[in-house]
C-alpha positions, 0 to 999 in steps of 0.5 A, a space after each residue: 500500500 502506497 504511503 500516500 494513501 495513509 492518513 497522517 496524524 500528529 501523535 508526537 509532540 515536538 519539543 526542543 531539549 533545554 538546559 535544566 531549569 532554563 529556557 535556553 537550548 541544551 548547549 553542552 553538545 555545541 562544541 562536540 564535533 559529532 561523528 557517530 551516535 548511539 543510545 541505551 541503558 539510560 544514556 545518549 552516547 556520542 563519538 567525535 572526530 577528536 577520539 572522544 566519547 561523550 555520554 549524556 544522562 537523563 539529567 542532561 549531564 555530559 561526561 566525556 573520556 578519551 577513547 582514541 587518539 584520532 577519531 571515533 567512527 562507530 559506537 554501539 551502546 547495549 540496551 541491557 548492559 552498561 557496555 559500549 563497543 567503539 570502533 576508532 583510529 589511534 594512528 593514521 591510515 586504515 587501522 580500525 581498533 575495537 574497544 569494549 568499555 565498561 561504564 560501571 567500572 573506572 580506571 585510575 584516571 576515573 574514566 570507564 574501564 576498557 576491558 578489551 581491545 583488538 584490531 578489526 582486520 578481517 584478512 591480511 589487508 586492513 579495511 574500513 569498518 562500515 557497521 557493528 552489531 551485538 547481541 544482548 547476551 554478550 556472546 555474539 558480535 559482528 563487524 562489517 567492512 567495505 571490502 564485503 567481509 563480515 567478521 563474526 565473533 562467538 563467545 564472551 565479547 568482553 574477553 579475548 580468550 573466550 571469543 572465536 572469530 569467523 570471517 564471511 566474504 561478500 562481493 559488495 560493501 557491508 551496509 548493515 548487520 543485525 542479530 535475531 535469535 529464533 529458539 536456540 538458533 542465532 541468525 545474523 542478517 547481513 546487508 550489502 549494497 547488492 543483496 540481503 542474506 542471513 547466516 546461522 552463526 550458531 552452527 559450525 558451517 554458518 548456513 547462508 540464505 540469500 533473501 534478496 538481490 537488492 541491498 541498501 545504504 549504510 544506516 538504512 537497516 534495523 531490526 523490528 520488535 514483536 509487533 512485526 515479529 522481529 523482522 529485519 527491515 531495510 529501506 531503499 528509495 522505492 520501498 521498505 522491505 521486511 525479512 524473516 531468516 528464511 524468506 522475504 516478508 511484506 514491503 511498503 511503498 515509501 518513496 524518497 531518498 532514505 538517510 536513516 531508519 530506526 525502529 521505536 516501539 512498533 513505529 518505523 522511523 524514517 529520515 529522508 532527504 527533502 526534494 520538495 523542500 523549497 516551500 518549507 525552507 522559505 516558510 521556516 525562514 531557513 537558508 536553503 543553501 546553508 542547511 539540508 532539510 530532512 523529513 522525519 516520518 514515523 510510520 505505524 505499519 500495523 495500523 497503516 497510518 503515519 503517526 508523525 511527519 515533519 521537516 528537520 534541518 540536517 538530521 545527524 541521527 535519531 536516538 530512542 531513550 527515556 521513552 522518547 525519540 531524540 533527533 540530533 541535528 547538525 547544529 548540535 541541538 536535540 529535539 525531543 519527540 514525545 509520543 502522546 498517550 493513547 487516550 489523546 490519540 483516540 480522541 483525535 480519531 474520534 473527532 474525525 470519526 475514524 473509528 476503524 483506525 481507533 479500534 486498530 490502534 486500541 488493539 495494538 496498544 493492548 487496551 483492555 476489553 472495557 476500553 475496546 467495548 466503549 470504542 465499539 459502542 461509540 462507533 455503533 452510535 455513530 453508524 446508528 445516527 448516520 442510519 447505517 443500522 446494519 453496520 451499527 448492529 455489528 459494532 454493538 455485537 462486539 460490545 456484548 459482555 461489556 455493554 448492557 444489552 438493554 442499551 442496544 435492544 431499546 434502539 432496535 425495538 422498532 418493527 422495521 429494525 427487527 432483523 438487526 435486533 434478531 442478529 444482536 440477540 442471536 449473538 447474545 445467545 451464541 456467547 451464552 450471555 442471554 437471559 430468559 427475557 432475551 430468549 423470549 424476545 428472540 423467539 418472538 422475533 422469529 415468530 413475527 418474521 415467520 422465519 422457520 429456517 432460522 427458528 429451526 437452526 436456533 433450537 436444533 443447534 447445540 452451539 447456542 446456549 439458552 434457557 430451554 424452559 423459556 423457549 418452550 413457553 414462548 414457542 407454545 404460546 406462539 403455537 409452534 407446538 412441534 418445535 416446543 416438543 422437539 426442545 422438550 424431548 431433546 433437553 428432557 423437559 418431560 413435564 413440558 413435553 407431556 403438558 403440550 401433548 396432553 393439553 395442546 395436541 391432545 395426543 394421549 397415546 404418544 404422551 403415554 408412549 413417551 412416559 414408558 420410555 422414561 427412567 423409573 423415577 421420572 416415569 413414576 412422578 409423571 404418572 402421578 401427575 398426569 395419570 388421571 387425565 390418561 386414565 380418562 382417555 386411554 384407560 386400558 393402556 394406562 392400566 397396563 403401564 401402571 402394572 409394569 410400573 408397580 411390578 418390574 418396570 424397565 424403560 422402553 428405550 434403554 438409551 434414555 438411561 444415563 447408565 445402561 447397567 441400571 436397566 437390569 435393576 428391579 424398579 417397583 412403584 408403590 401401587 397404593 400411591 396410584 389408586 387415586 388415578 382410578 377415580 370414577 373407573 372402578 372396573 380398571 382399579 379392581 383389575 389393577 389391584 387384583 393383578 398386584 395381589 396376584 403378582 406381588 407377594 407383599 403389597 402396601 396395606 392400602 392395596 388390600 384395603 381398597 380391594 376389600 372395599 371394592 369386593 364388599 361393594 360388589 358383594 352387597 350389590 350382587 343379586 345372583 346367588 352364584 356370583 354372590 357366593 363367588 364374591 363371598 369366597 373371594 372375600 374370605 380368601 382375602 381375609 384369610 390370607 393374613 394381610 390384615 393381621 397387623 391392621 384389622 380395624 379398618 377391615 373390620 369396620 368395612 365388613 361391619 359397614 357392609 354387614 358382612 357377617 362371615 368377615 366380621 366373625 372371622 376378624 373378631 376371632 383373628 383379633 381374639 375379640 371373643 366377647 365381641 363374637 359372643 356379643 354378635 351372636 347375642 345381638 342376633 339371639 342365636 342361642 346355640 352359637 352363643 353356647 358354642 362360642 363359649 365352649 370354643 373360647 371359654 378356656 381362653 377367656 373365662 369372662 365369656 360364661 359370666 357374659 352369657 349368664 348375664 345375657 340369659 338372665 336378662 331374657 324374659 323368655 324361658 331359657 332354663 336349658 341354656 342357664 343350666 348348661 352355663 351354670 355347669 360350666 361355671 361350677 366346674 371351673 369355679 368362675 363366679 361366686 355363688 352369691 353373684 350367680 344368684 344375684 345375676 339370675 334374680 333379674 330374670 322373672 322366668 328363672 326359678 329356684 329349681 334351676 339353680 338348686 343343684 348348683 347352690 347345693 354343690 357350692 354349699 357342700 364345697 364351702 363346708 368342706 373348705 371350712 372343715 379343712 381350714 379349722 383342722 389346719 388352724 388346730 395344727 398350727 396352734 399345736 406347732 406354735 405351742 411347741 416352738 414357744 416351749 422350745 424357746 423358753 427351754 433355750 432361755 431358761 435351761 442349759 444346752 447339752 451338746 452331745 454331738 459325736 461327729 463333725 457336721 462337715 467331714 463326718 469324722 469323730 469329733 475331737 477337741 478343739 471343736 465348735 458347737 451351735 445351739 441348733 445342734 451342729 458341731 464342727 472340728 475347729 479346722 473344718 469350721 474355719 475352712 467352711 464358715 463365712 463368719 465366726 457367729 453363724 452355723 455354716 449348715 443353717 446359714 442358707 436357710 437363715 439368710 432366706 428368712 432374713 431376706 423375707 423379713 427385710 422385704 416385708 419391712 421395705 414393703 411396709 415402708 413403701 405402703 406407708 409412703 404410698 398411702 401418705 402420698 395418695 392422701 395428700 395428692 391432687 391427682 391420685 391416679 398418677 400416684 397409683 400409676 407411679 407406684 404400680 410401675 415401680 412394682 409395689 403391688 407385685 406379689 413377693 413369694 419366697 420359695 424355700 426347701 423345708 427339711 424335715 428337721 426344720 418343719 417346726 421352724 417353718 410353721 413358727 410365728 414370725 416373731 418367734 423365728 426372729 428370736 431364734 435367729 438372733 439368739 447366741 448360736 455357738 461356742 467353742 469347747 
C-alpha cells in the first residue's frame, strides 16, 4: 500500500531539549564535533572526530573520556548492559581498533574501564569498518567492512580468550548487520549494497540464505520488535522491505531518498532527504543553501497510518531513550519527540470519526476489553445516527459482555429494525450471555418474521446456549407446538413435553408412549401427575403401564438411561400411591389391584384395603346367588390370607359397614375379640352359637360364661336349658361366686329356684368342706406354735447339752478343739474355719437363715413403701398418677419366697414370725 494513501496524524509532540531549569537550548553538545551516535541503558552516547566519547544522562549531564587518539567512527551502546563497543583510529591510515568499555567500572584516571581491545582486520589487508552489531547476551558480535567481509565473533565479547572469530566474504560493501535469535538458533542478517542474506552463526558451517538481490545504504537497516515479529527491515528509495531468516516478508511503498531508519516501539522511523523542500525552507525562514532539510516520518505499519511527519534541518541521527525519540541535528541541538498517550490519540480519531483506525490502534496498544467495548459502542452510535443500522448492529455485537444489552435492544425495538435486533440477540445467545427475557424476545422475533429456517437452526443447534424452559413457553404460546416438543424431548423437559401433548395436541397415546420410555423415577412422578387425565382417555393402556410400573418396570428405550447397567435393576412403584388415578373407573382399579395381589407377594396395606372395599361393594350389590357366593369366597380368601393381621380395624369396620357377617366373625376371632363374637351372636339371639362360642373360647377367656349368664338372665323368655348348661360350666371351673350367680339370675322373672338348686347345693357342700379343712389346719398350727414357744423358753431358761459325736462337715469323730451351735451342729475347729463365712453363724443353717432374713427385710421395705404410698395418695391432687407411679415401680407385685423345708426344720417353718426372729438372733455357738 502506497504511503500516500495513509492518513497522517500528529501523535508526537515536538519539543526542543533545554538546559535544566532554563529556557535556553541544551548547549553542552555545541562544541562536540559529532561523528557517530548511539543510545541505551539510560544514556545518549556520542563519538567525535577528536577520539572522544561523550555520554549524556537523563539529567542532561555530559561526561566525556578519551577513547582514541584520532577519531571515533562507530559506537554501539547495549540496551541491557552498561557496555559500549567503539570502533576508532589511534594512528593514521586504515587501522580500525575495537574497544569494549565498561561504564560501571573506572580506571585510575576515573574514566570507564576498557576491558578489551583488538584490531578489526578481517584478512591480511586492513579495511574500513562500515557497521557493528551485538547481541544482548554478550556472546555474539559482528563487524562489517567495505571490502564485503563480515567478521563474526562467538563467545564472551568482553574477553579475548573466550571469543572465536569467523570471517564471511561478500562481493559488495557491508551496509548493515543485525542479530535475531529464533529458539536456540542465532541468525545474523547481513546487508550489502547488492543483496540481503542471513547466516546461522550458531552452527559450525554458518548456513547462508540469500533473501534478496537488492541491498541498501549504510544506516538504512534495523531490526523490528514483536509487533512485526522481529523482522529485519531495510529501506531503499522505492520501498521498505521486511525479512524473516528464511524468506522475504511484506514491503511498503515509501518513496524518497532514505538517510536513516530506526525502529521505536512498533513505529518505523524514517529520515529522508527533502526534494520538495523549497516551500518549507522559505516558510521556516531557513537558508536553503546553508542547511539540508530532512523529513522525519514515523510510520505505524500495523495500523497503516503515519503517526508523525515533519521537516528537520540536517538530521545527524535519531536516538530512542527515556521513552522518547531524540533527533540530533547538525547544529548540535536535540529535539525531543514525545509520543502522546493513547487516550489523546483516540480522541483525535474520534473527532474525525475514524473509528476503524481507533479500534486498530486500541488493539495494538493492548487496551483492555472495557476500553475496546466503549470504542465499539461509540462507533455503533455513530453508524446508528448516520442510519447505517446494519453496520451499527455489528459494532454493538462486539460490545456484548461489556455493554448492557438493554442499551442496544431499546434502539432496535422498532418493527422495521427487527432483523438487526434478531442478529444482536442471536449473538447474545451464541456467547451464552442471554437471559430468559432475551430468549423470549428472540423467539418472538422469529415468530413475527415467520422465519422457520432460522427458528429451526436456533433450537436444533447445540452451539447456542439458552434457557430451554423459556423457549418452550414462548414457542407454545406462539403455537409452534412441534418445535416446543422437539426442545422438550431433546433437553428432557418431560413435564413440558407431556403438558403440550396432553393439553395442546391432545395426543394421549404418544404422551403415554413417551412416559414408558422414561427412567423409573421420572416415569413414576409423571404418572402421578398426569395419570388421571390418561386414565380418562386411554384407560386400558394406562392400566397396563401402571402394572409394569408397580411390578418390574424397565424403560422402553434403554438409551434414555444415563447408565445402561441400571436397566437390569428391579424398579417397583408403590401401587397404593396410584389408586387415586382410578377415580370414577372402578372396573380398571379392581383389575389393577387384583393383578398386584396376584403378582406381588407383599403389597402396601392400602392395596388390600381398597380391594376389600371394592369386593364388599360388589358383594352387597350382587343379586345372583352364584356370583354372590363367588364374591363371598373371594372375600374370605382375602381375609384369610393374613394381610390384615397387623391392621384389622379398618377391615373390620368395612365388613361391619357392609354387614358382612362371615368377615366380621372371622376378624373378631383373628383379633381374639371373643366377647365381641359372643356379643354378635347375642345381638342376633342365636342361642346355640352363643353356647358354642363359649365352649370354643371359654378356656381362653373365662369372662365369656359370666357374659352369657348375664345375657340369659336378662331374657324374659324361658331359657332354663341354656342357664343350666352355663351354670355347669361355671361350677366346674369355679368362675363366679355363688352369691353373684344368684344375684345375676334374680333379674330374670322366668328363672326359678329349681334351676339353680343343684348348683347352690354343690357350692354349699364345697364351702363346708373348705371350712372343715381350714379349722383342722388352724388346730395344727396352734399345736406347732405351742411347741416352738416351749422350745424357746427351754433355750432361755435351761442349759444346752451338746452331745454331738461327729463333725457336721467331714463326718469324722469329733475331737477337741471343736465348735458347737445351739441348733445342734458341731464342727472340728479346722473344718469350721475352712467352711464358715463368719465366726457367729452355723455354716449348715446359714442358707436357710439368710432366706428368712431376706423375707423379713422385704416385708419391712414393703411396709415402708405402703406407708409412703398411702401418705402420698392422701395428700395428692391427682391420685391416679400416684397409683400409676407406684404400680410401675412394682409395689403391688406379689413377693413369694420359695424355700426347701427339711424335715428337721418343719417346726421352724410353721413358727410365728416373731418367734423365728428370736431364734435367729439368739447366741448360736461356742467353742469347747
